[in-house]
N, C-alpha and C positions, 0 to 999 in steps of 0.2 A: 504494500500500500504506500502511496506517495503522501508525504506530509506537506507538499507544496500547496499553498492556498489556490483554490479554484476560482475562476472568473465568475462573478455574480452578474445576473441579469438585472437590468433596470426597467422598472414598470413603464416609466415615461418613454424610454427608447422603444420598447415593444409596442406601446400604444401608438406611437407614430407610425411604426411599420405596418400595423394591422388596421389602421383607421379606415382605409378604403374597403377592406374585407368586412369590417363591422357595418359600414354604411350599406354595402351591397346586401349583406344578410338582412338588415332591417328593411330594405326595399323589397326583398323576396318574401319576407314574412308578411309585410303589409299587403303586398299584392295577393298572396295566397289567401289571406283572411278576407280581403275585399272582394275577391272573385268567387268566394264560396257563397252558395245560395242560402237565403234565410232558412233556418231550421236544419241546415246541414253544415254549419260552419266548422264544427270540429271534424266531422267525417270527411269533408272535402279539403280542409286545409292542414290537417294534422301531418300527413305524410310530406307534403312540400315544405312545411315548416321544419320538420325533423331533418330533412335532407339539407336545407339551408344551414341549419345549426351544425350539422355534422361537417359540412364544408368549412364553416367558420372555425370550428374546433380544430380541424386538421390544419388550416392555414395558420392559426395562432401557434399551434404546437410546432409546426415546421419552422416558422420564423423564430421562435424561441430557441429551438435547437440550433439553428444556423447562427443566431447571435452568440450562443455559448461556444460553438466551434470557432467563429471569427475572433472572439475574445481570447480563446486559448491560443490560436495561431498568432495573434498580435503579441501575446505575452511570451511566446517562444523565442528564445535566443539561439539562432543557428550557430553551429561551429564556424570558426573562421575558415575561409576558403583556402585550401592548399593548392598552390599551383604546381603542376607537374612540369618538369623540364622536358621539352621534346628532345628525344635522342634521334639524331639523323646521321 
């Protein structure tokens, strides 16, 4: 196990990255509920809303993981480059 501190995610940075995804999800949820017929709102909108939320959940998770990877890569200090002498 490594004792090195791990990069932490920032809520504000993640929020900026997923803002468009959230807005798209809200539009999809609103459209699904608005398009459902009276008396069948739950029946007709539940599945489209579930799918929109699943896409949002996946987008947020993927972007959070990518932020973690990017932060770890930025913190990584590569070894000095060793130049090989060409022998000819």
